[in-house]
C-alpha positions in Angstrom: 118.1 19.4 40.2 115.5 19.8 42.9 113.9 23.1 43.7 115.1 24.0 47.1 112.0 25.8 48.4 109.7 23.1 47.3 111.9 20.4 49.0 112.1 22.4 52.2 108.4 23.0 52.4 107.7 19.3 51.9 110.4 18.3 54.4 109.3 20.8 57.0 105.6 21.5 56.6 104.2 24.5 58.5 102.5 22.5 61.2 105.8 20.9 62.2 108.1 23.8 62.1 107.4 25.1 65.6 109.1 22.0 67.0 112.2 22.0 64.7 115.5 22.6 66.6 118.0 21.5 64.0 118.3 21.4 60.3 121.1 19.6 58.4 120.7 19.8 54.7 123.1 17.3 53.1 123.2 14.3 50.8 121.4 12.0 53.2 118.7 14.4 54.2 117.5 14.8 50.6 117.8 11.0 49.8 121.1 11.0 47.8 123.3 8.1 48.6 125.3 7.3 45.5 127.1 10.1 43.7 128.6 13.2 45.2 128.3 15.1 41.9 124.6 13.9 41.5 122.4 16.4 39.6 119.7 15.7 42.2 121.1 18.4 44.6 119.0 21.5 45.5 119.0 24.7 43.6 117.3 28.1 43.5 116.0 30.5 46.1 115.4 29.2 49.7 113.8 31.1 52.4 113.9 29.7 55.9 111.8 31.7 58.3 109.6 31.7 61.3 111.0 28.6 63.1 110.8 29.7 66.7 112.7 26.8 68.0 115.5 26.4 65.4 119.0 26.5 67.0 121.3 24.9 64.4 121.3 25.1 60.6 124.0 23.6 58.3 124.5 22.9 54.6 126.8 20.3 53.2 126.4 20.0 49.5 127.9 17.4 47.1 129.5 19.7 44.5 129.0 23.3 43.5 127.1 26.3 45.0 123.5 26.4 43.9 121.4 28.0 46.7 120.3 31.7 47.2 119.6 31.5 51.0 117.5 33.9 53.0 117.3 33.6 56.8 114.4 35.5 58.4 113.0 35.6 61.9 114.9 32.8 63.5 115.0 34.1 67.1 116.8 31.2 68.7 119.3 30.3 65.8 122.7 30.2 67.5 124.9 28.1 65.0 125.1 28.5 61.2 127.4 26.4 59.0 127.6 26.4 55.2 130.3 25.0 52.9 130.4 25.0 49.2 126.7 25.6 48.9 125.6 29.2 48.7 125.6 31.8 45.9 124.1 34.4 48.1 123.0 34.9 51.7 120.8 37.4 53.5 120.1 37.5 57.2 117.3 39.3 59.1 116.2 39.1 62.7 118.5 36.3 63.8 120.0 38.0 66.9 121.3 35.0 68.7 123.8 33.6 66.3 127.0 33.1 68.2 128.8 30.6 65.8 129.0 31.4 62.1 131.0 29.5 59.5 131.2 29.9 55.8 133.7 27.8 53.7 133.5 28.8 50.0 134.1 26.5 47.1 137.4 26.0 45.5 138.6 27.1 43.1 135.7 29.4 42.2 134.1 31.0 45.3 130.7 32.3 44.4 129.6 34.8 47.1 130.1 38.2 45.7 129.0 40.1 48.9 129.4 39.7 52.6 126.9 42.4 53.5 125.1 39.9 55.7 127.8 40.3 58.2 126.4 43.6 59.0 123.2 41.9 60.3 124.9 39.6 62.9 124.8 40.7 66.5 128.1 42.2 67.3 127.9 41.3 71.0 126.6 37.7 70.6 129.0 36.4 68.1 131.8 34.4 69.7 133.1 32.3 66.8 133.4 33.4 63.1 135.0 31.3 60.4 135.3 32.4 56.7 137.6 30.7 54.3 138.4 30.6 50.6 136.9 33.9 49.7 138.0 36.2 46.8 136.8 39.4 48.5 139.3 41.9 49.8 138.5 42.9 53.4 140.3 44.9 56.0 141.0 43.1 59.2 140.0 46.1 61.1 136.3 45.4 60.1 136.2 42.4 62.4 137.1 44.6 65.5 133.4 45.3 65.8 132.7 41.8 67.1 134.0 42.6 70.6 133.2 39.3 72.2 134.8 37.0 69.6 136.8 34.1 71.1 137.7 32.6 67.8 138.3 34.3 64.4 139.5 32.5 61.4 140.0 34.3 58.1 142.2 32.0 56.1 143.1 31.6 52.4 141.5 34.9 51.5 142.9 38.4 50.4 142.5 39.9 53.9 144.6 43.0 54.5 145.4 45.3 57.4 147.3 45.0 60.6 147.1 42.8 63.7 147.1 46.1 65.6 143.5 46.6 64.7 142.5 43.7 66.9 144.3 44.7 70.0 141.1 45.7 71.9 139.4 42.3 71.3 140.3 41.2 74.8 138.3 37.9 74.6 139.9 36.6 71.6 141.7 33.2 72.3 142.2 31.8 68.9 143.1 33.6 65.6 143.9 32.3 62.1 145.0 34.7 59.3 147.0 32.0 57.4 147.3 32.5 53.7 146.4 36.2 53.8 148.0 39.6 53.4 147.7 40.6 57.1 150.7 42.3 58.5 151.8 43.5 62.0 153.3 41.8 65.0 152.1 39.3 67.6 153.2 41.7 70.3 150.2 43.9 69.6 147.6 41.1 70.1 145.4 40.8 73.2 147.0 39.1 76.2 144.3 36.3 76.4 145.2 35.0 73.0 146.4 31.4 73.2 146.7 30.1 69.6 147.4 31.8 66.3 148.0 30.8 62.7 150.0 33.3 60.7 151.9 31.1 58.1 152.1 32.4 54.6 151.0 35.9 55.7 152.9 39.1 56.2 153.0 38.9 60.0 156.4 39.7 61.3 156.7 36.5 63.2 155.2 34.2 60.5 158.6 32.2 60.3 159.1 31.8 64.1 157.9 28.2 64.2 159.2 25.5 66.5 157.2 22.6 65.2 153.9 23.2 67.1 150.7 23.9 65.2 149.0 26.2 65.7 151.5 28.7 67.1 151.5 28.8 71.0 151.4 32.6 71.6 152.0 32.4 75.3 155.3 30.6 74.9 156.4 33.3 72.4 155.3 36.0 74.8 157.7 34.8 77.5 160.6 35.2 75.2 159.5 38.7 73.7 158.5 40.7 76.7 160.4 43.8 75.5 158.5 44.0 72.3 155.2 43.4 74.1 155.9 46.3 76.5 156.7 48.5 73.5 153.4 47.5 71.8 151.6 48.4 75.1 153.0 51.9 75.1 151.9 52.4 71.5 148.5 51.0 72.2 147.0 54.3 73.4 148.0 55.9 70.1 146.4 53.3 68.0 142.7 53.6 67.1 140.5 50.6 66.6 139.2 50.8 63.0 136.5 48.0 63.2 133.4 50.1 62.8 135.2 52.5 60.4 135.7 49.8 57.7 132.0 48.8 57.6 130.1 49.1 54.2 126.9 50.9 56.4 126.0 52.8 53.8 129.3 52.6 51.9 129.5 50.8 48.5 127.7 47.5 48.0 130.5 45.6 49.7 131.1 46.1 53.5 134.4 44.5 53.4 137.0 47.2 52.2 140.7 47.7 52.8 142.1 50.4 55.0 143.4 52.4 52.1 140.0 52.5 50.4 138.5 53.4 53.8 141.0 56.4 54.0 140.2 57.5 50.5 136.5 57.3 51.3 136.9 59.4 54.5 138.9 62.0 52.5 136.1 62.0 49.9 133.5 62.3 52.6 135.4 65.3 54.1 135.7 67.0 50.8 132.1 66.4 50.1 131.1 67.9 53.4 133.2 70.9 52.6 131.7 71.3 49.2 128.2 70.9 50.8 129.0 73.5 53.4 130.2 75.9 50.8 127.1 75.3 48.6 124.9 76.0 51.6 126.7 79.2 52.3 126.3 80.3 48.7 122.7 79.3 48.7 122.2 81.3 52.0 123.9 84.4 50.5 121.6 84.1 47.4 118.5 83.9 49.7 119.8 86.9 51.7 120.4 88.8 48.4 116.9 88.1 47.2 115.5 89.2 50.5 117.5 92.4 50.3 116.2 93.0 46.8 112.7 92.5 47.9 113.3 94.9 50.8 114.8 97.5 48.4 111.7 97.2 46.2 109.5 97.7 49.1 111.4 100.7 50.3 111.3 102.2 46.8 107.6 101.7 46.7 107.3 103.3 50.1 109.4 106.3 49.0 107.3 106.6 45.8 104.1 106.6 47.9 105.5 109.3 50.2 106.6 111.3 47.2 103.1 111.1 45.7 101.6 112.1 49.0 104.1 115.0 49.4 103.3 116.3 46.0 99.7 116.1 46.7 100.1 118.1 49.9 102.3 120.6 48.1 99.6 121.0 45.4 96.9 121.3 48.1 98.9 123.9 49.9 99.6 125.9 46.8 95.9 125.9 46.0 95.0 127.1 49.4 97.7 129.9 49.2 96.4 131.0 45.8 92.7 131.0 47.1 93.7 133.1 50.1 95.6 135.5 47.9 92.7 136.0 45.6 90.4 136.8 48.5 92.9 139.3 50.0 94.0 140.9 46.7 97.6 140.2 47.6 98.6 139.1 44.2 96.7 142.0 42.5 98.6 144.6 44.7 101.9 142.8 44.0 101.2 143.0 40.2 100.4 146.8 40.3 103.5 147.5 42.3 
């Protein structure tokens, strides 16, 4: 095996990186021409960063995933493609990516987290392709990518309903084949042209007439009543895209709707407990303040009582002194 970072640094020395616009890491680019399962493939950590002109990046390995890839500060990168090559991926400051494709290895996909999707620019992404993953995601998560024109999520345990994509008005092609996605084509955006829903739970998955992929516009002409009903219900359906995000949720951003609901309930309960805790804490603070005030008042009362006793004693002494001078007490005793 060849150390990925060492190979890359030799292939693309620092003085030449400013000019690089395309990187295609495959058998031929690393000098392998003979055996698709050759042990000379790249492995290990690979950081590709600070290439100001890079626009396209692709990985086409011979056999199994072996690279932990980190993309950093690639301001012009617009196309990323990887198949059967990555064990992990992180993305930072790559705002112009508009085409993103990951096809994992069969039969054992290796990427355990798709958190990197959170770092793609929601508004710039127009084409997203993810295949052969073992991670469970909610289809609603992808509603955040409002400018997607093509969305492919095939041969993966994707759940959720097509209704969650009804506000993606620019979507033209959708594939949820070999998934657990449900719902009806009637709720999909009007601009959608082609869809693949075979081996899914979509209501119309068996309505094929030989064409592939399914021509949605043809189907629409024959199901106007269902479409109108879906439009009437559209205002009552909330888009769940941003709600299914991992944004501080567990380590994985792709969760199903039920998990999201449970999480929201847990958050609500947590907020209620926190509110009650704050109220109890506030009452304790007020009780302590009242206790301190009571102590202060008792001290003031005590001081006033001492002053009053002193004045009474002084007054009594004066009275006794005056009486002695006037003989009042002597006369009183004789009488």
